[in-house]
VEXPA-944814 format. One record per residue: x, y, z of N, C-alpha, C in turn; residue in one letter. Coordinates in steps of 0.001 Angstrom, whole numbers, padded with zeros to 6 digits, always signed. Layout:
# residues N
XYZXYZXYZa...
***
This chain:
# residues 468
-106138+148788-163754-107068+149270-162745-108180+150097-163387m-107809+150880-164371-108812+151700-165038-109886+150835-165672k-109486+149738-166337-110466+148858-166970-111347+148202-165920q-110756+147860-164775-111547+147233-163723-112601+148200-163197f-112190+149460-162968-113156+150454-162509-114236+150670-163544r-113833+150653-164818-114805+150846-165886-115838+149716-165902r-115375+148483-165700-116291+147349-165669-117254+147455-164499a-116751+147862-163329-117625+148018-162174-118661+149098-162433l-118224+150181-163058-119158+151271-163347-120249+150808-164299l-119873+149996-165293-120872+149478-166226-121931+148676-165491d-121507+147849-164546-122459+147020-163820-123316+147871-162895i-122708+148881-162281-123429+149680-161294-124442+150615-161941c-124029+151350-162968-124927+152380-163481-125314+152185-164930i-124763+151167-165569-125129+150938-166955-125379+149457-167164r-126378+148869-166495-126608+147427-166612-126932+147002-168022p-127403+147925-168859-127658+147604-170254-126837+148512-171160e-125727+149019-170615-124869+149945-171358-125661+151133-171873h-126547+151612-171024-127355+152771-171341-126949+153889-170399d-126172+154877-170858-125591+155837-169934-126636+156702-169261p-126402+157020-168022-127295+157882-167277-126458+158899-166521v-127081+159974-166161-126455+160919-165260-126789+160481-163851v-125793+160348-163013-126000+159812-161676-126538+160891-160740m-127832+161070-160754-128464+161974-159812-128866+161235-158555g-129496+161934-157597-129873+161299-156328-130773+160097-156510p-131742+160168-157462-132644+159036-157670-131886+157804-158138d-130930+158001-159065-130170+156869-159581-129360+156202-158484s-128686+157017-157674-127874+156449-156598-128743+155725-155592i-129889+156341-155247-130796+155699-154289-131263+154358-154803t-131614+154299-156091-132116+153053-156666-131056+151959-156627r-129833+152329-156963-128760+151333-156957-128524+150801-155548i-128472+151700-154588-128160+151272-153231-129281+150451-152619l-130482+150506-153209-131598+149733-152686-131646+148331-153272r-130801+148032-154236-130757+146695-154826-129571+145950-154223v-129815+144889-153463-128711+144228-152756-127583+143792-153668p-127911+143276-154867-126862+142762-155748-125944+143872-156261q-126451+145104-156279-125638+146196-156811-124886+146949-155721l-125332+146837-154480-124652+147571-153416-123191+147155-153293r-122944+145839-153428-121570+145356-153296-120687+145938-154383t-121224+145969-155607-120441+146518-156713-120181+148006-156497f-121189+148729-156043-121007+150155-155823-119975+150409-154735m-120019+149608-153670-119058+149758-152596-117641+149502-153101l-117504+148420-153899-116182+148112-154435-115668+149247-155305a-116558+149785-156111-116152+150885-156982-115737+152115-156167y-116520+152399-155125-116215+153570-154300-114864+153427-153620a-114512+152189-153250-113237+151961-152596-112065+152100-153558l-112341+151785-154824-111254+151768-155798-111022+153109-156469l-112084+153884-156598-111939+155136-157340-112991+156119-156897a-112657+157362-157034-113602+158390-156633-114472+158863-157766g-114295+158363-158946-115117+158793-160062-114691+158098-161314g-115333+158451-162405-115041+157832-163697-113967+158632-164405c-112894+157962-164796-111823+158670-165483-111827+158370-166971d-112958+157869-167464-113076+157566-168887-113784+158715-169579d-113076+159521-170353-113706+160688-170979-114724+160318-172021p-114757+159044-172412-115716+158650-173443-117108+158440-172893a-117274+158418-171563-118594+158197-170994-119478+159390-171277t-120575+159211-171991-121437+160345-172331-122305+160738-171152p-122605+161995-171048-123470+162470-169980-124921+162510-170412a-125189+162303-171698-126563+162373-172184-126661+161637-173502r-127872+161518-173994-128097+160821-175244-127538+161615-176414e-127118+160904-177444-126732+161547-178687-127961+161694-179558t-128183+162876-180073-129406+163129-180837-129210+162748-182283v-130131+161919-182790-130185+161640-184224-131342+162439-184797a-131113+163108-185886-132176+163913-186462-133294+163027-186994q-134543+163275-186616-135635+162478-187145-135681+162567-188655p-136042+161457-189287-136079+161433-190750-137174+162335-191297a-138248+162507-190523-139341+163358-190970-139694+164316-189834a-138940+165413-189667-139157+166294-188527-140535+166938-188570p-141076+167152-187390-142386+167776-187277-142219+169281-187358v-143005+169978-188178-142882+171430-188274-142996+172067-186896p-142124+173028-186636-142156+173694-185348-141352+172998-184290g-140891+171768-184574-140028+171075-183638-140750+170428-182485g-142086+170411-182470-142818+169809-181383-143766+168755-181915e-144075+167776-181083-145055+166786-181461-146444+167387-181310d-147313+167184-182297-148656+167736-182192-149435+167010-181116p-150498+167624-180617-151325+166945-179626-151931+165698-180228p-152365+164757-179398-152800+163467-179912-153954+163542-180901p-154834+164547-180760-155966+164579-181679-155548+164909-183102q-154346+165490-183295-153907+165825-184638-152924+164814-185206s-152578+163785-184420-151723+162738-184963-152466+161976-186045l-151857+161713-187188-152549+160964-188238-152520+159477-187957p-152831+159113-186703-152693+157728-186298-154006+157143-185809l-154742+157877-185005-155909+157306-184339-156988+156873-185312a-157019+157476-186480-158073+157135-187424-157805+155839-188164a-156579+155348-188079-156211+154152-188831-156083+152977-187889t-157095+152146-187872-157067+150989-186983-156113+149935-187475a-155930+149853-188771-155020+148855-189321-154526+149342-190664a-153225+149308-190844-152648+149724-192106-151993+148566-192796g-151050+148857-193679-150352+147822-194408-149660+146871-193455t-149942+145592-193582-149296+144596-192759-149838+144516-191350g-150871+145293-191020-151385+145318-189660-152570+144375-189521a-152721+143830-188341-153890+143026-188029-154928+143925-187389t-156156+143466-187360-157238+144268-186809-157138+144309-185295s-157153+145519-184750-157071+145725-183313-158145+146726-182928v-158767+146506-181771-159813+147407-181304-159298+148841-181244a-160155+149776-181657-159743+151172-181713-159291+151732-180383g-159919+151306-179274-159539+151853-177971-158109+151474-177603w-157638+150319-178094-156270+149918-177807-155285+150843-178521r-155636+151223-179734-154781+152145-180476-154838+153544-179878l-156035+153922-179405-156148+155227-178750-155251+155290-177511d-155179+154184-176775-154310+154151-175599-152848+154321-175993l-152454+153676-177095-151077+153850-177556-150813+155290-177963l-151776+155903-178652-151607+157304-179041-151505+158202-177811d-152337+157899-176812-152289+158673-175575-150920+158511-174910e-150439+157277-174874-149136+157019-174269-148034+157759-175013a-148109+157756-176344-147060+158434-177116-147125+159944-176914f-148332+160480-176813-148457+161916-176559-147885+162269-175202a-148131+161422-174203-147575+161656-172870-146053+161603-172924v-145523+160572-173583-144067+160435-173681-143451+161641-174378a-144118+162115-175422-143582+163225-176202-143710+164564-175481s-144526+164599-174429-144656+165837-173661-143466+166057-172727s-142678+165031-172504-141486+165177-171660-140484+166059-172401i-140034+167144-171808-139118+168043-172529-137766+167384-172797p-137219+167680-173969-135919+167113-174328-134826+167564-173367e-134894+168792-172926-133900+169306-171981-134529+169455-170610e-134042+168745-169619-132855+167885-169633-133189+166401-169652p-134333+166040-170207-134832+164668-170070-134906+163929-171407h-133967+164192-172286-133990+163568-173599-133972+162051-173506l-133139+161513-172635-133027+160058-172501-134352+159442-172089r-135005+160027-171099-136267+159481-170603-137377+159612-171636d-137402+160734-172340-138397+160945-173388-138257+159887-174482r-137020+159675-174944-136797+158718-176028-137166+157300-175601a-136825+156948-174369-137127+155601-173897-138637+155384-173796k-139369+156383-173299-140819+156263-173194-141467+156184-174576a-140960+156946-175530-141478+156855-176899-141214+155465-177478q-140068+154904-177146-139729+153569-177628-140703+152523-177093e-141141+152663-175837-142140+151734-175301-143358+151685-176207w-143800+152855-176644-145015+152944-177457-144812+152297-178828c-143692+152594-179456-143416+152022-180773-143276+150508-180691a-142591+150023-179670-142436+148576-179505-143778+147907-179261s-144649+148558-178492-145975+148003-178239-146793+147930-179526a-146693+148964-180348-147403+148940-181628-146934+147769-182481a-145635+147511-182459-145097+146392-183218-145569+145066-182629l-145654+144982-181304-146163+143774-180656-147588+143472-181100t-148374+144522-181310-149763+144359-181754-149868+144264-183279l-148722+144143-183956-148660+144060-185418-149203+145317-186102d-149115+146433-185437-149503+147718-186027-148240+148381-186572q-147726+147826-187648-146408+148220-188125-146393+149647-188646v-147470+150083-189297-147507+151460-189791-147472+152447-188631d-148185+152105-187586-148210+152975-186419-146826+153009-185754r-146210+151846-185655-144866+151781-185083-143904+152661-185876a-144030+152629-187193-143147+153434-188042-143416+154919-187849l-144699+155287-187732-145012+156702-187531-144496+157191-186175q-144581+156361-185158-143983+156734-183877-142475+156902-184028y-141851+155950-184721-140398+156010-184898-139981+157292-185612a-140790+157745-186575-140462+158977-187299-140392+160172-186362e-141108+160125-185261-141159+161250-184334-140135+161117-183201r-139383+160032-183224-138381+159823-182188-137064+160491-182564m-136211+160626-181572-134854+161117-181824-133906+160228-181032s-132647+160549-181024-131553+159799-180411-131344+158491-181171t-130404+157702-180701-130090+156425-181324-131254+155450-181266w-132200+155695-180366-133348+154787-180268-134227+154832-181524r-134217+155938-182218-134953+155979-183485-134385+154949-184450q-133064+154880-184524-132420+153945-185444-132701+152490-185055a-132580+152168-183753-132824+150784-183346-134280+150404-183542t-135189+151370-183380-136603+151078-183617-136854+150807-185095m-136241+151586-185965-136376+151331-187403-135842+149941-187747l-134742+149559-187122-134178+148234-187367-135104+147138-186851a-135757+147378-185716-136698+146389-185197-137909+146240-186121d-138352+147344-186686-139446+147271-187656-138979+146505-188894i-137729+146705-189270-137163+145924-190376-137224+144438-190052a-136913+144076-188807-136995+142682-188399-138399+142131-188476g-139388+142961-188157-140795+142552-188282-141098+142171-189732w-140632+142993-190659-140855+142691-192082-140094+141434-192498h-138898+141255-191966-138116+140066-192312-138831+138796-191895a-139431+138818-190725-140158+137648-190236-141333+137290-191119e-141802+138235-191899-142955+138010-192771-142560+137914-194237r-141269+137796-194483-140797+137539-195837-140664+138756-196731g-140865+139949-196198-140754+141160-197010-139315+141671-196919d-138438+141045-197680-137011+141372-197574-136690+142752-198139t-137466+143203-199121-137194+144524-199694-137441+145614-198663a-138583+145537-197989-138880+146527-196953-137909+146404-195787q-137539+145162-195466-136568+144941-194403-135265+145660-194707m-134751+145460-195902-133459+146051-196258-133533+147572-196274e-134630+148111-196798-134772+149558-196858-134726+150168-195457q-135458+149574-194516-135509+150118-193162-134203+149874-192406l-133612+148704-192599-132357+148406-191912-131250+149351-192363a-131177+149598-193651-130146+150500-194157-130406+151940-193723e-131669+152295-193630-131981+153636-193130-131549+153777-191674r-131779+152724-190890-131324+152743-189499-129811+152915-189440a-129105+152184-190268-127645+152262-190281-127162+153643-190713l-127931+154323-191562-127528+155655-192018-127545+156675-190889s-128270+156378-189804-128317+157284-188658-127172+157043-187678l-126482+155930-187837-125457+155547-186867-124294+156532-186758a-123833+157135-187849-122657+158012-187722-122834+159172-186749p-124070+159572-186451-124288+160679-185522-124243+160224-184065t-124152+158913-183834-124224+158371-182479-122827+158107-181923a-122756+157869-180635-121505+157506-179982-121158+156059-180317r-119943+155657-179970-119450+154348-180385-120349+153212-179908d-120704+153198-178614-121505+152089-178109-122910+152110-178699w-123399+153306-178999-124714+153415-179625-124665+152892-181064q-123568+153189-181764-123408+152679-183126-123402+151155-183133q-122740+150564-182138-122725+149096-182064-124131+148543-181880e-124887+149195-181017-126254+148718-180789-127094+148826-182058r-126967+149918-182776-127698+150091-184031-127302+149004-185025i-126002+148772-185140-125523+147739-186078-126088+146372-185733r-126131+146050-184443-126615+144732-184038-128119+144607-184287v-128879+145659-184017-130316+145599-184309-130546+145384-185805h-129776+146080-186636-129895+145884-188082-129445+144486-188474a-128378+144014-187844-127878+142672-188144-128922+141606-187795a-129636+141808-186710-130686+140855-186332-131781+140810-187400r-132103+141956-187967-133099+141981-189036-132612+141186-190247a-131351+141398-190617-130798+140639-191738-130749+139145-191417y-130428+138802-190179-130384+137389-189802-131766+136747-189890a-132784+137491-189500-134151+136957-189599-134536+136685-191045k-133944+137445-191949-134229+137256-193369-133322+136216-194013a-132429+135611-193234-131515+134618-193778-130311+135207-194456g-130091+136518-194296-128937+137187-194905-127777+137131-193917r-127235+135945-193723-126273+135723-192649-124940+136419-192884d-124498+136521-194122-123223+137172-194396-123286+138653-194026a-124377+139297-194426-124551+140708-194097-124692+140883-192585r-125438+139999-191930-125609+140078-190473-124270+139931-189765a-123471+138968-190211-122171+138738-189573-121250+139931-189763a-121282+140528-190944-120428+141685-191210-120802+142852-190303a-122100+143074-190109-122536+144183-189266-122187+143957-187804l-122265+142693-187375-122010+142385-185963-120532+142178-185648a-119709+142178-186662-118284+141918-186449-117647+143011-185597s-116912+142599-184587-116143+143530-183789-116896+144272-182707g-118165+143919-182463-118906+144626-181425-118422+144184-180048v-118695+145011-179055-118261+144719-177701-119100+143653-177024g-118702+143312-175810-119352+142219-175091-120840+142458-174878e-121246+143708-174695-122656+143993-174423-123561+143550-175559a-123057+143589-176799-123884+143257-177955-123554+141898-178552e-122423+141318-178156-122008+140058-178744-122970+138940-178361r-123353+138135-179329-124233+137006-179065-125674+137264-179425g-126051+138522-179631-127459+138819-179904-127865+138398-181310k-126969+138512-182253-127258+138013-183600-127248+136491-183595v-126295+135905-182856-126237+134444-182749-127538+133889-182187e-128189+134638-181278-129457+134177-180715-130534+134104-181789a-130531+135063-182712-131504+135026-183814-131235+133833-184711v-129973+133638-185067-129623+132514-185939-129938+131186-185253v-129655+131108-183952-129936+129878-183217-131426+129579-183200a-132233+130607-183001-133680+130402-182990-134237+130043-184348g-133549+130518-185382-133977+130202-186741-133450+128845-187178r-132403+128390-186489-131849+127078-186811-130658+127114-187726g-130154+128292-188051-128995+128361-188924-129403+128669-190351g-128464+128863-191236-128755+129234-192619-129662+128218-193305p-130809+128716-193761-131735+127922-194584-132098+126595-193945a-132201+126560-192628-132575+125319-191973-133530+125598-190839s-134142+124561-190324-135071+124657-189219-134367+124187-187958d-134702+124830-186834-134018+124487-185588-134190+123021-185227a-135299+122435-185624-135539+121035-185285-134615+120095-186046r-134082+120559-187175-133191+119724-187982-131782+120304-188037t-131430+121087-187033-130100+121690-186990-129045+120597-186962l-128098+120605-187901-127068+119564-187914-126310+119500-186594p-125970+118301-186193-125301+118103-184903-124023+118929-184774a-123163+118982-185799-121937+119788-185655-122232+121271-185426p-123284+121781-186069-123637+123191-185892-124138+123434-184475v-125003+122546-184001-125516+122669-182634-124365+122610-181625f-123478+121662-181813-122350+121513-180884-121460+122747-180899t-121204+123286-182084-120365+124483-182185-121010+125668-181476a-122333+125812-181640-123025+126910-180975-122968+126754-179456q-123159+125541-178974-123123+125317-177535-121705+125492-176982m-120716+125105-177740-119335+125316-177297-119033+126812-177176d-119546+127582-178134-119350+129028-178073-120032+129609-176841q-121253+129134-176590-121989+129583-175405-121190+129296-174136v-120665+128082-174027-119918+127707-172832-118653+128553-172667d-118025+128907-173776-116845+129775-173703-117213+131146-173150e-118323+131688-173606-118755+132988-173109-119034+132927-171609w-119692+131858-171180-120026+131735-169758-118762+131660-168914i-117756+130978-169404-116515+130800-168647-115720+132093-168510m-116017+133107-169327-115300+134373-169207-115664+135132-167932t-116816+134802-167333-117340+135496-166156-117731+136937-166477l-117794+137276-167760-118234+138605-168175-119762+138655-168116n-120301+139671-167444-121753+139743-167244-122502+139765-168571f-122103+140662-169475-122823+140803-170740-122767+139522-171569d-121577+138940-171679-121444+137713-172464-122256+136584-171850l-122278+136500-170524-123038+135439-169869-124533+135625-170093t-124992+136857-169956-126408+137124-170199-126783+136811-171642r-125946+137214-172582-126239+136947-173985-126132+135459-174304n-125235+134750-173624-125143+133297-173804-126442+132632-173402a-127049+133126-172329-128340+132576-171900-129411+132815-172958a-129365+133968-173634-130332+134237-174704-130169+133241-175854e-128926+132915-176187-128698+131923-177234-129240+130565-176792v-129016+130212-175539-129538+128941-175011-131052+128876-175147c-131721+129951-174787-133182+129981-174862-133647+129809-176302i-132955+130477-177227-133316+130340-178641-133117+128913-179133a-132027+128286-178735-131772+126898-179137-132768+125940-178497l-133163+126225-177272-134078+125338-176543-135411+125196-177268y-135837+126270-177898-137128+126234-178598-137118+125205-179734r-135973+125014-180337-135922+124121-181487-135498+122703-181188g-135259+122367-179929-134770+121018-179646-135665+120263-178671c-136932+120628-178620-137846+120000-177667-138075+118520-177947q-137867+118104-179181-138036+116684-179519-136734+115904-179419d-135707+116542-178887-134404+115900-178750-133954+116019-177296n-134241+115017-176466-133914+115107-175032-132443+115384-174752p-131547+114823-175547-130123+115036-175301-129746+116505-175494e-130267+117104-176554-129966+118514-176789-130598+119388-175714r-131804+119048-175313-132451+119812-174236-131602+119781-172977c-131105+118613-172647-130284+118480-171438-129012+119309-171550a-128431+119350-172740-127207+120138-172941-127498+121631-172758r-128588+122086-173333-128954+123494-173183-129244+123809-171721v-129963+122929-171049-130303+123156-169644-129054+123247-168779e-128052+122412-169065-126810+122476-168287-126115+123820-168476r-126089+124282-169705-125402+125546-169979-126136+126730-169362s-127445+126724-169447-128167+127875-168887-128127+127838-167362i-128027+126639-166795-127839+126543-165342-126491+127146-164947t-125471+126864-165744-124154+127449-165481-124199+128966-165623a-124895+129459-166649-125008+130905-166837-125767+131537-165679a-126855+130908-165284-127667+131469-164206-126893+131595-162902n-125942+130702-162694-125146+130781-161475-124293+132024-161390g-124163+132749-162501-123330+133952-162546-124151+135213-162822k-125473+135079-162777-126350+136202-163108-127189+136607-161902l-127670+137855-161879-128528+138307-160780-129835+137507-160733p-130488+137467-159573-131670+136615-159422-132831+136965-160339p-133033+138238-160654-134156+138572-161527-133957+138015-162931d-132712+138037-163417-132435+137476-164736-132519+135952-164683i-132079+135348-163584-132192+133901-163439-133657+133469-163509r-134514+134194-162822-135940+133874-162848-136497+134010-164258i-136151+135087-164938-136651+135298-166304-136197+134174-167235a-134941+133746-167107-134436+132666-167956-135167+131363-167697n-135383+131039-166438-136087+129794-166095-137519+129815-166597l-138190+130937-166455-139575+131022-166916-139657+130978-168439l-138640+131500-169113-138623+131415-170585-138501+129964-171032a-137625+129201-170371-137508+127778-170702-138805+127041-170396l-139435+127377-169278-140691+126719-168905-141771+126981-169945a-141843+128231-170424-142855+128573-171435-142637+127785-172714e-141379+127638-173108-141064+126887-174331-141449+125418-174169i-141061+124827-173038-141359+123416-172808-142860+123172-172732a-143577+124031-172031-145035+123868-171904-145715+124010-173256e-145280+124972-174051-145875+125179-175386-145648+123982-176287s-144541+123261-176059-144230+122082-176876-144852+120811-176302a-145625+120952-175229-146280+119791-174648-145430+119000-173681g-144349+119591-173178-143448+118888-172258-143569+119500-170854h-144698+119250-170238-144906+119795-168897-143914+119213-167906r-143434+117995-168195-142458+117389-167293-141186+118225-167203d-140883+118994-168255-139738+119898-168222-140133+121262-167660r-141347+121685-167944-141773+123026-167549-141928+123164-166037a-142506+122153-165405-142788+122247-163970-141524+122483-163149v-140450+121711-163357-139239+121968-162563-138663+123368-162787p-138840+123909-163993-138329+125249-164264-139078+126297-163450m-140409+126181-163415-141207+127129-162638-140878+127002-161156v-140739+125771-160696-140401+125564-159283-139024+126117-158955e-138088+125979-159889-136749+126532-159668-136793+128057-159616a-137630+128657-160460-137769+130115-160444-138305+130588-159098a-139283+129867-158560-139822+130250-157255-138778+130050-156166e-137953+129032-156303-136891+128809-155316-135898+129965-155321a-135587+130497-156500-134699+131665-156580-135339+132846-155849v-136624+133056-156093-137330+134150-155425-137254+134014-153911l-137494+132814-153416-137559+132591-151973-136193+132565-151296n-135144+132472-152086-133809+132343-151505-133144+133674-151201s-133760+134771-151640-133129+136069-151465-134004+137047-150712g-133436+138207-150441-134164+139311-149822-134386+140386-150884t-135617+140795-151053-135988+141700-152131-136594+142980-151570w-136461+144056-152327-137277+145224-152061-138719+144844-152394m-139706+145368-151670-141085+144906-151868-141588+145072-153298p-141247+146200-153941-141735+146406-155307-141124+145407-156282e-139849+145052-156062-139205+144085-156943-139744+142679-156698d-139989+142358-155459-140514+141027-155136-141881+140804-155753e-142730+141818-155728-144074+141680-156299-144002+141465-157804i-143092+142161-158468-142919+141954-159912-142552+140505-160206v-141652+139933-159406-141237+138549-159624-142358+137563-159274q-143114+137849-158229-144257+136990-157884-145240+136937-159042i-145495+138089-159660-146428+138136-160790-145919+137305-161957a-144630+137397-162241-144064+136623-163344-144166+135126-163081a-143844+134721-161861-143897+133299-161518-145339+132802-161490i-146265+133654-161053-147679+133272-161057-148158+132940-162464a-147694+133700-163450-148077+133397-164827-147512+132050-165260l-146284+131750-164831-145708+130439-165112-146505+129327-164468g-146954+129538-163235-147778+128536-162567-149099+128325-163296k-149683+129412-163741-150933+129317-164504-150728+128482-165765h-149614+128677-166430-149358+127954-167683-149224+126458-167458a-148712+126051-166279-148528+124611-166032-149710+124007-165274i-150826+124733-165252-152037+124168-164688-152274+124433-163219g-151487+125312-162626-151656+125631-161205-152295+127005-161044r-153445+127170-161685-154085+128481-161719-154565+128925-160349s-155104+128023-159562-155573+128398-158228-154424+128926-157376d-153300+128252-157447-152122+128698-156703-151646+130060-157199e-151717+130253-158514-151295+131527-159093-152193+132668-158616a-153497+132433-158591-154418+133475-158125-154175+133809-156653r-153895+132781-155874-153582+133018-154466-152321+133862-154321t-151305+133551-155112-150050+134308-155065-150283+135775-155411d-151121+136027-156429-151378+137408-156828-152138+138166-155738l-153093+137488-155134-153835+138137-154040-152908+138476-152882a-152015+137570-152564-151066+137820-151487-150089+138933-151864q-149732+139002-153143-148833+140067-153592-149489+141432-153426a-150767+141535-153775-151474+142802-153612-151620+143165-152134l-151860+142161-151303-151936+142414-149858-150593+142900-149327a-149506+142312-149836-148169+142739-149427-147900+144174-149867a-148390+144522-151047-148231+145901-151511-148930+146857-150566f-150163+146538-150197-150908+147410-149291-150190+147552-147947d-149649+146448-147465-148997+146454-146164-147701+147254-146177e-146969+147188-147286-145636+147788-147331-145572+149010-148253r-146711+149494-148680-146762+150594-149640-145937+151791-149194r-146064+152177-147936-145388+153382-147474-143873+153250-147472d-143379+152027-147518-141924+151829-147558-141382+151884-148980s-142267+151977-149961-141870+152026-151373-141812+153486-151820i-140723+153897-152402-140606+155260-152927-141687+155472-153983i-142280+156666-154002-143476+156890-154822-143280+156573-156302d-142090+156826-156841-141900+156588-158279-141807+155102-158627i-141760+154233-157621-141675+152796-157865-142968+152048-157502y-144016+152755-157149-145224+152086-156679-146100+151548-157798r-146103+152192-158945-146992+151745-160020-146495+150465-160682a-145179+150281-160768-144622+149143-161515-145085+147790-160994a-145050+147524-159679-145519+146210-159227-146998+145992-159491p-147793+147047-159395-149216+146912-159697-149431+146607-161176l-148651+147253-162040-148746+146941-163481-148422+145480-163731r-147382+144986-163076-146977+143596-163291-148089+142640-162883a-148719+142898-161759-149823+142044-161313-150992+142144-162289v-151309+143356-162726-152435+143551-163647-152214+142823-164969a-151002+142899-165488-150699+142208-166745-150899+140702-166589v-150423+140157-165473-150596+138722-165238-152067+138371-165069t-152812+139184-164342-154246+138938-164191-154939+138919-165547q-154572+139850-166407-155187+139892-167747-154859+138633-168538a-153620+138195-168483-153215+137011-169237-153822+135737-168666r-154219+135773-167405-154875+134634-166783-156389+134675-166973m-156881+135696-167673-158316+135788-167931-159106+136472-166841g-158438+137105-165887-159111+137820-164802-159314+139278-165213q-160215+139513-166149-160376+140838-166736-160810+141877-165709a-161775+141534-164860-162274+142492-163872-161173+142863-162886k-160470+141864-162393-159392+142118-161433-158271+142926-162070e-157965+142614-163336-156899+143344-164028-157248+144818-164170a-158492+145112-164506-158910+146506-164650-158770+147246-163326l-159198+146615-162240-159078+147250-160931-157616+147536-160578q-156749+146580-160868-155338+146761-160530-154696+147813-161416t-155063+147838-162695-154541+148884-163578-154978+150266-163097f-156221+150384-162649-156686+151683-162145-155875+152117-160928r-155528+151169-160084-154680+151488-158948-153296+151955-159427r-152777+151284-160465-151464+151674-161000-151502+153096-161546a-152596+153450-162218-152734+154812-162741-152642+155820-161610v-153334+155561-160525-153339+156503-159409-151996+156534-158687e-151389+155377-158499-150108+155340-157792-149020+156048-158580e-149190+156168-159888-148199+156848-160706-148254+158359-160625g-149196+158879-159834-149364+160337-159771-148757+160943-158513t-148052+160155-157722-147648+160620-156402-146458+161557-156357g-145589+161517-157351-144379+162342-157283-144686+163774-157711n-144097+164766-157054-144372+166162-157434-143789+166558-158783p-142817+165806-159291-142227+166109-160597-143015+165426-161711n-143162+166126-162812-144013+165634-163893-143366+164491-164674a-142018+164470-164758-141386+163433-165582-141709+162026-165105r-141502+161671-163827-141859+160307-163417-143350+160022-163540p-144188+161047-163374-145629+160832-163561-145929+160516-165019r-145258+161212-165925-145461+160965-167352-144988+159566-167731a-143831+159171-167225-143316+157838-167538-144262+156753-167050e-144761+156886-165827-145681+155882-165295-146974+155836-166093d-147513+157002-166436-148768+157027-167182-148588+156402-168551l-147498+156745-169236-147247+156168-170558-147107+154655-170473a-146349+154177-169489-146119+152745-169385-147396+151991-169013e-148230+152587-168185-149485+151930-167818-150440+151894-169009t-150513+152963-169775-151359+152962-170982-150892+151898-171971c-149579+151787-172143-149039+150769-173040-149394+149375-172536v-149251+149141-171244-149540+147826-170678-151012+147462-170839a-151901+148424-170640-153326+148154-170819-153636+147829-172272m-153032+148559-173181-153276+148314-174604-152806+146926-175011s-151571+146585-174675-151016+145288-175062-151779+144153-174370v-152203+144369-173126-152904+143320-172378-154363+143192-172770s-154881+144170-173507-156276+144109-173925-157247+144456-172818g-156856+145348-171924-157720+145764-170820-158233+147177-171100v-159521+147292-171381-160143+148575-171703-160370+149363-170422d-159797+150566-170306-159988+151345-169075-161385+151889-168912p-162201+151859-169978-163549+152404-169903-163544+153916-170010g-164737+154484-170160-164842+155935-170320-164300+156675-169113d-164614+156174-167922-164123+156826-166716-162603+156774-166649e-162032+155637-166996-160579+155505-166982-159914+156403-167992g-160522+156522-169172-159948+157388-170196-159984+158854-169757r-161077+159241-169126-161158+160627-168627-160079+160894-167585r-159847+159921-166728-158814+160088-165699-157432+160179-166321r-157174+159376-167323-155879+159410-168008-155654+160775-168648i-156683+161301-169315-156552+162618-169935-156331+163701-168880r-157030+163565-167753-156872+164537-166676-155435+164551-166161q-154869+163378-165983-153483+163303-165503-152542+163887-166542i-152770+163573-167807-151885+164097-168851-151928+165617-168901r-153109+166184-168757-153236+167640-168797-152540+168306-167615e-152318+167542-166543-151662+168099-165373-150153+167953-165388g-149599+167449-166474-148149+167270-166584-147496+168596-166962l-147059+169320-165963-146468+170653-166161-145270+170800-165250k-144552+171909-165412-143400+172182-164544-143791+172056-163086d-142917+171580-162242-141536+171141-162550-141501+169720-163100p-140620+169486-164047-140455+168160-164640-139430+167356-163859w
***
């Protein structure tokens, strides 16, 4: 019974095995998601609380490798980052995009560690990951140096993976091992996550023995993530397009075994392996059909938002490979999932935006633009029913899709709305999180807020004060 309650608790409050303190906001959010209400009710009926003493109440702090004198992050103008548009291994990016990342990191770092260490670290991670997405690896590393908790280690490992993808195995190994050196200060589940992130870096470099050793014995939440890297790479020293039939069959058999366990984490990770394999088998209809069958089976056991994401990922792969005949049914299936359920308005708009981008990719741009316009109208109509801390996210999702569809003017307008909607809560922490995430989204999407927008962002940041 204890294990059953523990599993329910993981699904209810730790969907990514990321521990949180269950305050009023957390409980409200869970109860507003239909798929989670049933689990919460079942848990409440079975137990009055968590009897697992290993559940942490807060993040475990890892000491930064290069601590900042005084223990505080300097203001953005003194960061040695904004002056460097491109460093070693970096591609050229417009300076305003980097300034937005610096602004976002300064906002994230303004969140006090006590009692918001978890939120601060997660917001800082958004910035570092965005820098890596823009191939600003030096900047990503400098952000990582200023991070704490286990997220610093996983970020270092992700940067190691970036180097592995570019053939710099020496730098990869140095960063991966440094990430692993931080693991002993973390809790057990955090150590597993660090090991798997490092293992993925080694797998990207073709160091499969080392990757397997690091990933050995991890729990269900992390199992399969290294296999997804190997599957996408095609296996040791091979290309996914020429993956030997026995290897492909063995990987798919493993995937099917995970799905049959009915374990949420294993099923979700099995879908990730399927997506990785799908990319390499576009010229093999039989293999594509096998992957599609397995991911359909996995999707039948996953929440609708993950089902939509999986279908759109397959559609993107098929469309990129020139197989629109495969992509179109995937996008249509994703929309069918959306239409088959009842959603909170903010969640529904996020999914509409994602599906609109899929429609745009398969040549249905007019339909996609109509969907986005209707989504914004729905936001206006139902805005007051959305809790203030959740209002900016759907607008960000629409803005990102507008930018990717080439609607630069519309994207800027929607981003400006997201900036303003993120200021509604009286507490500074959710305002800081929204501002940081919107700045990151604008930078990655290539949407310049303009001088007026930058002034507004600075004004909001300067107003981030107690109460947090």
